[in-house]
KOLKOL-504580 format. One record per residue (C-alpha): residue number from 1; residue in three letters; x, y, z negated. Coordinates in pm, whole numbers, always signed. Example, Ala and Ser with C-alpha at 12.3 -4.5 7.8 and 13.67 -1.06 7.14 Angstrom:
BEGIN
PT   num   residu       xx       yy       zz
PT     1      ALA    +1230     -450     -780
PT     2      SER    +1367     -106     -714
END
This chain:
BEGIN
PT   num   residu       xx       yy       zz
PT     1      MET    -5322    +9404    -8219
PT     2      LYS    -5143    +9277    -7910
PT     3      PRO    -5209    +9462    -7583
PT     4      LYS    -5345    +9142    -7430
PT     5      ASP    -5602    +9111    -7714
PT     6      ALA    -5701    +9477    -7685
PT     7      ASN    -5748    +9436    -7311
PT     8      SER    -5967    +9129    -7365
PT     9      ILE    -6180    +9318    -7615
PT    10      ALA    -6220    +9611    -7374
PT    11      TRP    -6331    +9374    -7097
PT    12      GLY    -6569    +9204    -7341
PT    13      VAL    -6727    +9536    -7439
PT    14      MET    -6772    +9625    -7074
PT    15      CYS    -6930    +9286    -6998
PT    16      TYR    -7161    +9326    -7297
PT    17      GLY    -7264    +9662    -7154
PT    18      ILE    -7341    +9509    -6815
PT    19      CYS    -7553    +9240    -6982
PT    20      ALA    -7739    +9499    -7192
PT    21      LEU    -7803    +9703    -6879
PT    22      GLY    -7938    +9400    -6696
PT    23      VAL    -8169    +9303    -6982
PT    24      GLY    -8279    +9664    -7028
PT    25      ILE    -8358    +9718    -6662
PT    26      PHE    -8566    +9402    -6632
PT    27      SER    -8726    +9422    -6976
PT    28      ASN    -9107    +9450    -6995
PT    29      ASP    -9084    +9598    -7345
PT    30      ARG    -9078    +9975    -7292
PT    31      GLU    -8957   +10048    -7648
PT    32      SER    -8642    +9842    -7620
PT    33      GLN    -8580    +9917    -7252
PT    34      GLY    -8443   +10267    -7314
PT    35      VAL    -8223   +10152    -7602
PT    36      LEU    -8079    +9863    -7402
PT    37      ILE    -8008   +10082    -7101
PT    38      PHE    -7842   +10345    -7321
PT    39      MET    -7635   +10077    -7501
PT    40      GLY    -7539    +9924    -7168
PT    41      ILE    -7421   +10253    -7021
PT    42      PHE    -7238   +10344    -7343
PT    43      CYS    -7060   +10006    -7365
PT    44      CYS    -6968   +10002    -6995
PT    45      ALA    -6825   +10353    -7015
PT    46      GLY    -6636   +10274    -7336
PT    47      GLY    -6497    +9950    -7195
PT    48      ILE    -6385   +10114    -6872
PT    49      ALA    -6226   +10406    -7057
PT    50      ARG    -6038   +10166    -7285
PT    51      ILE    -5915    +9954    -6993
PT    52      ILE    -5787   +10266    -6813
PT    53      TYR    -5618   +10390    -7131
PT    54      LEU    -5448   +10054    -7195
PT    55      ARG    -5330   +10029    -6834
PT    56      GLN    -5179   +10380    -6846
PT    57      LYS    -5015   +10304    -7181
PT    58      GLN    -4863    +9984    -7040
PT    59      GLU    -4735   +10163    -6729
PT    60      LYS    -4574   +10435    -6943
PT    61      SER    -4416   +10175    -7168
PT    62      THR    -4277    +9989    -6867
PT    63      GLN    -4146   +10313    -6715
PT    64      ASP    -3981   +10410    -7046
PT    65      ALA    -3814   +10069    -7070
PT    66      MET    -3690   +10089    -6710
PT    67      ASN    -3549   +10438    -6771
PT    68      SER    -3371   +10319    -7084
PT    69      ILE    -3218   +10022    -6901
PT    70      PHE    -3120   +10247    -6610
PT    71      TYR    -2935   +10501    -6827
PT    72      GLU    -2759   +10227    -7024
PT    73      LEU    -2646   +10068    -6697
PT    74      VAL    -2525   +10404    -6564
PT    75      LYS    -2323   +10449    -6881
PT    76      LYS    -2187   +10092    -6872
PT    77      THR    -2085   +10102    -6503
PT    78      ASN    -1957   +10460    -6494
PT    79      GLY    -2248   +10555    -6270
PT    80      ARG    -2194   +10286    -6003
PT    81      ILE    -2506   +10069    -5969
PT    82      THR    -2629    +9817    -5714
PT    83      VAL    -2988    +9708    -5676
PT    84      LEU    -2891    +9357    -5788
PT    85      ASP    -2726    +9492    -6106
PT    86      PHE    -3040    +9681    -6196
PT    87      ALA    -3274    +9395    -6103
PT    88      ILE    -3080    +9159    -6332
PT    89      GLU    -3061    +9406    -6622
PT    90      SER    -3427    +9510    -6599
PT    91      ASN    -3558    +9160    -6520
PT    92      THR    -3751    +9289    -6217
PT    93      ASN    -3766    +9170    -5861
PT    94      PRO    -3525    +9327    -5611
PT    95      SER    -3802    +9520    -5435
PT    96      GLU    -3910    +9694    -5757
PT    97      ALA    -3548    +9753    -5853
PT    98      ARG    -3470    +9908    -5512
PT    99      SER    -3773   +10135    -5533
PT   100      PHE    -3679   +10250    -5884
PT   101      ILE    -3312   +10307    -5794
PT   102      GLU    -3402   +10498    -5477
PT   103      GLN    -3643   +10717    -5672
PT   104      LYS    -3373   +10789    -5932
PT   105      SER    -3114   +10855    -5661
PT   106      ILE    -3340   +11126    -5518
PT   107      GLN    -3418   +11276    -5860
PT   108      LEU    -3056   +11277    -5971
PT   109      VAL    -2898   +11343    -5629
PT   110      ALA    -2688   +11028    -5617
PT   111      THR    -2453   +10936    -5338
PT   112      THR    -2407   +10591    -5185
PT   113      GLU    -2122   +10371    -5072
PT   114      ILE    -2119   +10035    -4903
PT   115      ASP    -1883    +9780    -5055
PT   116      ASP    -1689    +9506    -4873
PT   117      SER    -1978    +9260    -4903
PT   118      GLY    -2224    +9508    -4751
PT   119      SER    -2405    +9597    -5074
PT   120      ILE    -2516    +9955    -5129
PT   121      ILE    -2364   +10110    -5440
PT   122      TYR    -2553   +10405    -5579
PT   123      ILE    -2322   +10655    -5750
PT   124      PHE    -2473   +10869    -6024
PT   125      LYS    -2253   +11147    -6164
END
């Protein structure tokens, strides 16, 4: 199942739960009221939990892909990376690329140089 489909299903379950809660709360039938409220709470909680899980899984997958691209680029450029190089390789916008590179430069204690065109080159050894 594609992540987009799983996310849609999770949202659907949560919406079903909200509807069941609404019907249960305003129901005049006391026998079904408790069941509907329980089902609503259960479906809402399950949908929310699934959405959170899928979001965390997607973030981890994205982070893993970015790390992989970063280390390949470090290897390919002998440790000399610009934000533009990383943005192009990782297919991210320059702001995200800069944030990622700066985070890595702190973690890995990189140094910087400024080239003739004024670009910052991060040097990872």
